[in-house]
Structures are given as C-alpha cells and as structure tokens.
C-alpha positions as a Python dict, from the first residue, in 0.01 Angstrom:
ca = {
    (1, 'M'): (0, 0, 0),
    (2, 'I'): (160, 355, -62),
    (3, 'L'): (70, 668, 129),
    (4, 'A'): (115, 988, -89),
    (5, 'V'): (102, 1326, 72),
    (6, 'D'): (134, 1686, 3),
    (7, 'A'): (219, 1794, -324),
    (8, 'F'): (568, 2014, -426),
    (9, 'T'): (508, 2014, -734),
    (10, 'G'): (280, 1862, -981),
    (11, 'I'): (79, 1899, -1323),
    (12, 'K'): (-275, 1992, -1401),
    (13, 'T'): (-374, 1988, -1745),
    (14, 'D'): (-725, 1943, -2044),
    (15, 'Y'): (-626, 1670, -2307),
    (16, 'H'): (-467, 1943, -2501),
    (17, 'Q'): (-94, 1751, -2573),
    (18, 'A'): (-126, 1595, -2257),
    (19, 'F'): (43, 1301, -2272),
    (20, 'D'): (391, 1508, -2417),
    (21, 'K'): (271, 1693, -2104),
    (22, 'L'): (320, 1455, -1903),
    (23, 'K'): (616, 1299, -2045),
    (24, 'E'): (830, 1597, -1991),
    (25, 'Y'): (695, 1618, -1615),
    (26, 'Q'): (789, 1301, -1502),
    (27, 'T'): (1144, 1301, -1745),
    (28, 'I'): (1202, 1651, -1545),
    (29, 'T'): (1167, 1527, -1201),
    (30, 'R'): (1269, 1141, -1241),
    (31, 'D'): (1120, 1077, -861),
    (32, 'W'): (759, 920, -725),
    (33, 'I'): (468, 1111, -910),
    (34, 'F'): (121, 1032, -870),
    (35, 'G'): (-181, 1102, -1029),
    (36, 'Y'): (-485, 1019, -1286),
    (37, 'L'): (-517, 1015, -1627),
    (38, 'T'): (-950, 1080, -1762),
    (39, 'Y'): (-1098, 911, -1994),
    (40, 'D'): (-1130, 1187, -2231),
    (41, 'L'): (-772, 1202, -2262),
    (42, 'K'): (-824, 954, -2575),
    (43, 'N'): (-947, 1288, -2766),
    (44, 'D'): (-537, 1388, -2743),
    (45, 'L'): (-473, 1093, -2906),
    (46, 'E'): (-783, 1093, -3208),
    (47, 'D'): (-1015, 1269, -3379),
    (48, 'L'): (-1216, 1239, -3091),
    (49, 'K'): (-1476, 1453, -2841),
    (50, 'S'): (-1617, 1432, -2496),
    (51, 'E'): (-1923, 1644, -2506),
    (52, 'N'): (-2197, 1458, -2238),
    (53, 'H'): (-2315, 1619, -1926),
    (54, 'D'): (-2004, 1653, -1662),
    (55, 'G'): (-2130, 1667, -1343),
    (56, 'L'): (-1820, 1618, -1162),
    (57, 'A'): (-1600, 1830, -1359),
    (58, 'F'): (-1239, 1646, -1283),
    (59, 'P'): (-937, 1811, -1476),
    (60, 'E'): (-868, 1539, -1762),
    (61, 'L'): (-484, 1505, -1616),
    (62, 'Y'): (-354, 1547, -1304),
    (63, 'F'): (13, 1425, -1109),
    (64, 'F'): (217, 1542, -839),
    (65, 'Q'): (521, 1478, -650),
    (66, 'P'): (461, 1419, -318),
    (67, 'K'): (682, 1605, -42),
    (68, 'K'): (582, 1248, 226),
    (69, 'L'): (564, 906, 69),
    (70, 'F'): (491, 616, 316),
    (71, 'L'): (546, 244, 211),
    (72, 'I'): (339, -31, 422),
    (73, 'K'): (472, -373, 322),
    (74, 'G'): (310, -659, 600),
    (75, 'T'): (411, -487, 916),
    (76, 'T'): (636, -236, 807),
    (77, 'L'): (626, 160, 719),
    (78, 'E'): (911, 304, 517),
    (79, 'T'): (942, 676, 531),
    (80, 'H'): (1053, 875, 249),
    (81, 'Y'): (1034, 1299, 319),
    (82, 'L'): (1149, 1529, 74),
    (83, 'N'): (1469, 1772, 280),
    (84, 'M'): (1225, 2046, 307),
    (85, 'V'): (1026, 1850, 517),
    (86, 'A'): (1241, 1594, 681),
    (87, 'D'): (1198, 1706, 1056),
    (88, 'E'): (850, 1687, 1093),
    (89, 'L'): (860, 1307, 1009),
    (90, 'E'): (924, 1270, 1437),
    (91, 'Q'): (535, 1526, 1470),
    (92, 'D'): (374, 1306, 1152),
    (93, 'L'): (428, 950, 1310),
    (94, 'K'): (303, 1107, 1667),
    (95, 'T'): (-5, 1197, 1513),
    (96, 'I'): (-55, 884, 1319),
    (97, 'N'): (-46, 719, 1655),
    (98, 'Q'): (-303, 897, 1818),
    (99, 'F'): (-534, 889, 1505),
    (100, 'V'): (-873, 772, 1604),
    (101, 'D'): (-1110, 576, 1377),
    (102, 'F'): (-1433, 731, 1307),
    (103, 'T'): (-1536, 529, 1044),
    (104, 'K'): (-1707, 282, 1366),
    (105, 'H'): (-1881, 579, 1468),
    (106, 'A'): (-2060, 612, 1143),
    (107, 'V'): (-2284, 908, 1081),
    (108, 'Q'): (-2324, 891, 710),
    (109, 'E'): (-2666, 907, 585),
    (110, 'G'): (-2833, 725, 330),
    (111, 'V'): (-2797, 903, -20),
    (112, 'K'): (-3081, 913, -264),
    (113, 'I'): (-2941, 727, -631),
    (114, 'K'): (-3078, 876, -974),
    (115, 'L'): (-3057, 667, -1315),
    (116, 'R'): (-2862, 843, -1584),
    (117, 'I'): (-3057, 638, -1821),
    (118, 'H'): (-3403, 427, -1710),
    (119, 'K'): (-3428, 91, -1832),
    (120, 'D'): (-3624, 116, -2107),
    (121, 'E'): (-3394, 382, -2263),
    (122, 'Y'): (-3126, 126, -2211),
    (123, 'F'): (-3283, -110, -2363),
    (124, 'K'): (-3278, 108, -2697),
    (125, 'K'): (-2962, 215, -2685),
    (126, 'I'): (-2811, -135, -2616),
    (127, 'K'): (-3040, -228, -2975),
    (128, 'S'): (-2904, 33, -3103),
    (129, 'L'): (-2541, -104, -3037),
    (130, 'L'): (-2634, -410, -3163),
    (131, 'S'): (-2750, -306, -3485),
    (132, 'H'): (-2384, -104, -3524),
    (133, 'I'): (-2233, -502, -3446),
    (134, 'H'): (-2459, -660, -3669),
    (135, 'R'): (-2371, -414, -3988),
    (136, 'G'): (-2011, -516, -3891),
    (137, 'D'): (-1915, -118, -3801),
    (138, 'I'): (-1751, -314, -3416),
    (139, 'Y'): (-1736, -637, -3306),
    (140, 'E'): (-1793, -553, -2939),
    (141, 'A'): (-1830, -229, -2720),
    (142, 'N'): (-1803, -133, -2345),
    (143, 'F'): (-2158, 59, -2308),
    (144, 'C'): (-2146, 233, -1978),
    (145, 'Q'): (-2375, 432, -1761),
    (146, 'E'): (-2397, 640, -1473),
    (147, 'F'): (-2591, 685, -1096),
    (148, 'Y'): (-2569, 1001, -927),
    (149, 'A'): (-2714, 1212, -612),
    (150, 'E'): (-2725, 1577, -627),
    (151, 'D'): (-2711, 1821, -333),
    (152, 'T'): (-2547, 1564, -151),
    (153, 'E'): (-2269, 1564, 55),
    (154, 'I'): (-2078, 1233, 205),
    (155, 'V'): (-1766, 1205, 439),
    (156, 'P'): (-1566, 1028, 147),
    (157, 'L'): (-1263, 823, 366),
    (158, 'E'): (-1613, 649, 541),
    (159, 'V'): (-1747, 601, 226),
    (160, 'Y'): (-1383, 464, 94),
    (161, 'D'): (-1392, 246, 412),
    (162, 'K'): (-1730, 71, 339),
    (163, 'L'): (-1671, 20, -7),
    (164, 'N'): (-1412, -162, 18),
    (165, 'R'): (-1505, -365, 352),
    (166, 'I'): (-1728, -472, 44),
    (167, 'S'): (-1539, -561, -272),
    (168, 'R'): (-1183, -620, -75),
    (169, 'P'): (-986, -549, -430),
    (170, 'P'): (-623, -590, -496),
    (171, 'F'): (-634, -226, -685),
    (172, 'A'): (-855, 5, -442),
    (173, 'T'): (-720, 366, -445),
    (174, 'F'): (-848, 659, -216),
    (175, 'L'): (-790, 1002, -359),
    (176, 'K'): (-799, 1359, -266),
    (177, 'S'): (-735, 1626, -509),
    (178, 'N'): (-899, 1983, -354),
    (179, 'D'): (-1237, 1922, -352),
    (180, 'H'): (-1247, 1608, -565),
    (181, 'Y'): (-1253, 1273, -447),
    (182, 'L'): (-1190, 891, -571),
    (183, 'M'): (-1336, 623, -382),
    (184, 'S'): (-1213, 284, -554),
    (185, 'A'): (-1280, -62, -503),
    (186, 'S'): (-1078, -148, -859),
    (187, 'P'): (-1053, -548, -939),
    (188, 'E'): (-864, -451, -1237),
    (189, 'R'): (-506, -350, -1329),
    (190, 'Y'): (-498, -155, -1650),
    (191, 'L'): (-109, -165, -1707),
    (192, 'K'): (222, -237, -1550),
    (193, 'K'): (562, -182, -1609),
    (194, 'Q'): (851, -325, -1406),
    (195, 'G'): (1240, -285, -1538),
    (196, 'D'): (1149, -398, -1935),
    (197, 'T'): (830, -619, -1869),
    (198, 'I'): (523, -444, -1938),
    (199, 'I'): (204, -600, -1777),
    (200, 'S'): (-176, -548, -1869),
    (201, 'Q'): (-463, -775, -1759),
    (202, 'P'): (-792, -639, -1860),
    (203, 'I'): (-1133, -825, -1741),
    (204, 'K'): (-1402, -913, -1902),
    (205, 'G'): (-1662, -1147, -1757),
    (206, 'T'): (-1849, -1144, -1462),
    (207, 'A'): (-2067, -1305, -1216),
    (208, 'K'): (-2232, -1285, -917),
    (209, 'R'): (-2159, -1441, -618),
    (210, 'S'): (-2357, -1691, -410),
    (211, 'S'): (-2399, -1762, -33),
    (212, 'N'): (-2415, -2122, -92),
    (213, 'I'): (-2123, -2333, -202),
    (214, 'L'): (-2238, -2544, -416),
    (215, 'E'): (-2396, -2287, -597),
    (216, 'D'): (-2090, -2030, -632),
    (217, 'Q'): (-1899, -2286, -770),
    (218, 'E'): (-2161, -2348, -1033),
    (219, 'L'): (-2213, -1948, -1090),
    (220, 'R'): (-1798, -1998, -1114),
    (221, 'H'): (-1796, -2279, -1366),
    (222, 'Q'): (-2052, -2119, -1563),
    (223, 'L'): (-1880, -1821, -1570),
    (224, 'E'): (-1537, -2005, -1724),
    (225, 'H'): (-1700, -2153, -1983),
    (226, 'S'): (-1909, -1936, -2112),
    (227, 'E'): (-1919, -1895, -2487),
    (228, 'K'): (-2050, -1549, -2478),
    (229, 'E'): (-1814, -1449, -2189),
    (230, 'R'): (-1499, -1608, -2345),
    (231, 'S'): (-1518, -1440, -2668),
    (232, 'E'): (-1552, -1065, -2546),
    (233, 'N'): (-1231, -1157, -2299),
    (234, 'I'): (-1041, -1292, -2595),
    (235, 'M'): (-1169, -1025, -2874),
    (236, 'I'): (-993, -791, -2570),
    (237, 'V'): (-682, -1004, -2595),
    (238, 'D'): (-626, -940, -2940),
    (239, 'L'): (-730, -574, -2906),
    (240, 'V'): (-423, -527, -2602),
    (241, 'R'): (-204, -751, -2823),
    (242, 'N'): (-177, -506, -3071),
    (243, 'D'): (-190, -198, -2859),
    (244, 'L'): (147, -350, -2676),
    (245, 'S'): (295, -434, -2983),
    (246, 'Q'): (329, -76, -3074),
    (247, 'T'): (610, -43, -2815),
    (248, 'A'): (756, -416, -2754),
    (249, 'I'): (1077, -593, -2855),
    (250, 'K'): (961, -764, -3179),
    (251, 'G'): (847, -1111, -3057),
    (252, 'T'): (769, -1060, -2662),
    (253, 'V'): (371, -1024, -2677),
    (254, 'K'): (318, -1310, -2495),
    (255, 'V'): (-47, -1372, -2332),
    (256, 'E'): (17, -1577, -1971),
    (257, 'E'): (-284, -1626, -1900),
    (258, 'L'): (-602, -1659, -2127),
    (259, 'C'): (-972, -1633, -1960),
    (260, 'K'): (-877, -1728, -1596),
    (261, 'I'): (-1159, -1713, -1281),
    (262, 'Y'): (-1069, -1519, -1021),
    (263, 'T'): (-1290, -1510, -735),
    (264, 'F'): (-1360, -1150, -595),
    (265, 'E'): (-1582, -1070, -218),
    (266, 'Q'): (-1905, -932, -469),
    (267, 'V'): (-1818, -1131, -811),
    (268, 'H'): (-1619, -1378, -1027),
    (269, 'Q'): (-1428, -1240, -1264),
    (270, 'M'): (-1257, -1344, -1637),
    (271, 'I'): (-957, -1204, -1627),
    (272, 'S'): (-648, -1234, -1906),
    (273, 'T'): (-300, -1160, -1829),
    (274, 'I'): (-93, -1029, -2136),
    (275, 'T'): (314, -927, -2142),
    (276, 'S'): (591, -789, -2358),
    (277, 'K'): (901, -661, -2361),
    (278, 'I'): (1031, -339, -2439),
    (279, 'D'): (1356, -138, -2552),
    (280, 'T'): (1587, 73, -2286),
    (281, 'H'): (1529, 389, -2462),
    (282, 'T'): (1137, 366, -2500),
    (283, 'H'): (1007, 618, -2248),
    (284, 'P'): (739, 496, -1960),
    (285, 'V'): (479, 758, -2108),
    (286, 'D'): (463, 590, -2451),
    (287, 'V'): (383, 283, -2326),
    (288, 'I'): (55, 438, -2146),
    (289, 'K'): (17, 657, -2457),
    (290, 'T'): (14, 374, -2695),
    (291, 'T'): (-232, 139, -2470),
    (292, 'F'): (-463, 416, -2395),
    (293, 'P'): (-767, 423, -2312),
    (294, 'M'): (-780, 60, -2177),
    (295, 'G'): (-903, -217, -2421),
    (296, 'S'): (-1145, -343, -2133),
    (297, 'M'): (-1312, 28, -2096),
    (298, 'T'): (-1349, 63, -2495),
    (299, 'G'): (-1413, -226, -2761),
    (300, 'A'): (-1326, -322, -3158),
    (301, 'P'): (-1170, -184, -3293),
    (302, 'K'): (-1106, 53, -3068),
    (303, 'I'): (-1179, 408, -3256),
    (304, 'S'): (-1487, 258, -3414),
    (305, 'A'): (-1598, 183, -3065),
    (306, 'M'): (-1548, 480, -2896),
    (307, 'K'): (-1718, 685, -3139),
    (308, 'I'): (-2036, 484, -3104),
    (309, 'I'): (-2032, 486, -2740),
    (310, 'E'): (-1990, 860, -2734),
    (311, 'S'): (-2271, 901, -2916),
    (312, 'L'): (-2528, 639, -2706),
    (313, 'E'): (-2373, 740, -2309),
    (314, 'E'): (-2545, 1042, -2184),
    (315, 'T'): (-2241, 1114, -1919),
    (316, 'K'): (-1857, 1233, -1986),
    (317, 'R'): (-1689, 957, -1813),
    (318, 'G'): (-1402, 1152, -1716),
    (319, 'L'): (-1206, 976, -1452),
    (320, 'Y'): (-1426, 639, -1474),
    (321, 'S'): (-1325, 463, -1675),
    (322, 'G'): (-920, 605, -1709),
    (323, 'A'): (-643, 521, -1411),
    (324, 'V'): (-489, 586, -1147),
    (325, 'G'): (-122, 516, -1022),
    (326, 'Y'): (203, 637, -984),
    (327, 'F'): (574, 599, -1163),
    (328, 'T'): (828, 557, -962),
    (329, 'P'): (1186, 704, -957),
    (330, 'D'): (1333, 465, -1205),
    (331, 'G'): (1070, 514, -1453),
    (332, 'D'): (829, 151, -1362),
    (333, 'F'): (484, 274, -1327),
    (334, 'D'): (182, 43, -1173),
    (335, 'F'): (-217, 194, -1287),
    (336, 'N'): (-525, 71, -1225),
    (337, 'V'): (-868, 77, -1439),
    (338, 'I'): (-1103, 285, -1242),
    (339, 'I'): (-1421, 96, -1209),
    (340, 'R'): (-1637, -11, -961),
    (341, 'S'): (-1525, 379, -843),
    (342, 'I'): (-1765, 636, -665),
    (343, 'L'): (-1653, 993, -770),
    (344, 'Y'): (-1743, 1269, -558),
    (345, 'N'): (-1735, 1657, -609),
    (346, 'A'): (-1732, 1860, -250),
    (347, 'S'): (-1829, 2166, -417),
    (348, 'K'): (-2093, 2068, -633),
    (349, 'K'): (-2203, 1859, -369),
    (350, 'Y'): (-2247, 1565, -689),
    (351, 'V'): (-2179, 1226, -631),
    (352, 'S'): (-2140, 969, -938),
    (353, 'Y'): (-2079, 573, -979),
    (354, 'S'): (-2106, 434, -1314),
    (355, 'V'): (-2107, 68, -1430),
    (356, 'G'): (-2093, -93, -1763),
    (357, 'G'): (-2071, -394, -2007),
    (358, 'A'): (-1875, -521, -2327),
    (359, 'I'): (-2194, -575, -2565),
    (360, 'T'): (-2149, -844, -2832),
    (361, 'S'): (-2300, -990, -3068),
    (362, 'K'): (-2421, -1240, -2817),
    (363, 'S'): (-2572, -1041, -2594),
    (364, 'N'): (-2923, -1020, -2427),
    (365, 'P'): (-3031, -667, -2302),
    (366, 'Q'): (-3202, -819, -2005),
    (367, 'D'): (-2880, -990, -1882),
    (368, 'E'): (-2671, -678, -1945),
    (369, 'Y'): (-2925, -488, -1731),
    (370, 'E'): (-2873, -754, -1466),
    (371, 'E'): (-2523, -761, -1496),
    (372, 'C'): (-2485, -434, -1475),
    (373, 'L'): (-2706, -367, -1120),
    (374, 'I'): (-2470, -681, -990),
    (375, 'K'): (-2128, -476, -1091),
    (376, 'A'): (-2343, -112, -894),
    (377, 'K'): (-2436, -309, -612),
    (378, 'A'): (-2118, -274, -385),
    (379, 'M'): (-2109, 152, -464),
    (380, 'R'): (-2483, 143, -417),
    (381, 'D'): (-2439, 2, -65),
    (382, 'A'): (-2183, 192, 55),
    (383, 'L'): (-2376, 521, -5),
    (384, 'E'): (-2727, 355, 69),
    (385, 'N'): (-2674, 206, 380),
}
C-alpha cells in the first residue's frame, strides 16, 4: 500500500497535448509522481470529442510529486520525505499514532441515487449498438451508464471504507485533489511497467456470487465456459496485443493467461494477462499513450467503438474508465482501471458512479442490464446504507 501526501510540484491540464506534457513532466521530475488520466484524453490521441453531460468537472489530467511518501509492506512502514519537510516526520508519526478511526462511528446518511438512463431507454440504446455490430461497424463496445445524486454531501473517507469492506479489491484507491474525490474499489489493472516488462490485465466477463457454496461454484463454472464471455475477453486480448505491439520488441508480446477466472467478494471475473518487452530507450509515457484508453473500456475496433459509444452514452466519462496510479523514480509505473468507483465533487455536491458492460452480437439487453446492476451493487450499498 502506498500513501502520497502534499504536492511539491504538479501538472494539471485538459486533453490538448496532455501526453506530451506528462512526458515532459515525468522526464524532468524523475521522482515518484502520482495522479490520474481521464478517459477523455482519447481526444488528444484521435479526432474525437467528449460533449456529454459532466456533473463532476474533474481536470482531464493531474499528477503531482509528493512531499511525503509512506510505503506499507505487511507490518513494515517505509517513509520518504523531501529534505524540505524531513523535520516533520517525528510529529507526523505522533499524529498517525493518535488517529481515531471515525468510520466506527458512522453518521453518513443514505444517499438517494438517480438513473441517468432509465431501463426502457437503456434497451433502445443497446439495440442501436447491436445494429452497429450486425452492420459490421464494430465487433464489441463497452457501453456505460451513470447513477448520480445532486445536492448531496458525503464523508468521502467513510464511503471509501464502506466500499472496500464490501469489495476488498486489489487495486483500491482513495484520491483527494482539492474538492474532487475518487473512492475506487477497482479489481482491474490497466498497465504495469516493471523494468523492461509491460503487463496488461483486462477484465471482460462477470458473474454474481452466491452465499450457497455449490451454487457459487456453478456460477463460476458457467462463467468459465460461457461462449459469449470468452469471445468478449478474447476480442479485447487481441486489441491489447495490438496496442502493446506498438512499443514492444518484436516477438515479445505474449498471452500469459487467457480467460482465467478470479473470485472477488461481490463477483467472479474473467481476466487475461498479456505481457511485452520494451527497449531501454522507450519512454514509459509512450507505452501508456499507445494503449490508452484501455481496450476493456472501449471496444473493437477501438476508434469506431469510441465514436459510437460517445453518441449513445448520456454522461461524459471523465475519470470513470480512466486510470489512476504512479510512476517510480526509475520510470516504472502501475495504473488501475477506474471502475467500481464513486466520484464526488464536494463544491458542486455531486456524487456519481457509472457501470458498463461489453456488448457483442450475442448480447441480450435484459442480461446486460442485470449485469450492470450487479456491478453497481457495492457502490449503491456504500452510499445508501
């Protein structure tokens, strides 16, 4: 677990030349930097637009160099402080030891959630997507819908604690930047760089859990052998392989795991793992730039899918289906996919979470709608009590 606190330097920008600006910032800083990439950075890479409703108004790219860094490995705490604040360590440790866990005395009132797209309208939009697929415009598209609450105040740390007690995911993140908050229970890794190795782990394929052990095993078995879910996953694996090949040393792109089932608190997920090797001269930001946005949240072919979903979705995705993570001083990085996440603009008193699903020729609108509700359950429970 990593905790990064207090910005010494930072970069905040819209999508215009965003990756070039990030590349320059990371190159100059050569330190730990933390931040996020919104989905709408797609507009920096292709001739695309994001014109849907935006109730959250997150900056489209934000990274910062922290003054204080805490690395927690098991029962060991490792601290890194910039020299200018090194004398604050002793007082900070005292403050940490005196911390009172307010989440045990929860006072958060239930939030009343609204739907941006109602059920009948959702069915119409899925049928429209299916017509694009049957016409051959795309093979697959990830279609997303927003759930939201206006004029609402929440206690972000409390909501984050609830959400992660429910889900216990591997890529959970809490981020506060001024009045903007991310409370993420993401189970999905977007991209990791470790030395010369790049790792991508797209999720495609979801099944609910059951408290009955035999029924739960059967649900897992059905997901593992579902022709539809496997085809969804394999399409995205092919897309990721193509994306990684743009920076990979020739012949090094490999599928390490194909359609493997992983079990989480709320759901079973089908996950594949694809790796590649890069040359020492390849800039880490270029690896991200050539794979963004991640295939699991777009579709195939990627550009056509992004154009079509933009025309059918009602909400600007913003940070949802983007990525949050960090770069190390050595140029390694690790980023999640921002799904199963709650977003909050405290100034606007606007709370939002979105869910989506892959639509293919075999998709049934009713089944897709129910899958969305399964994915939304943890966020709804965390907010509605």
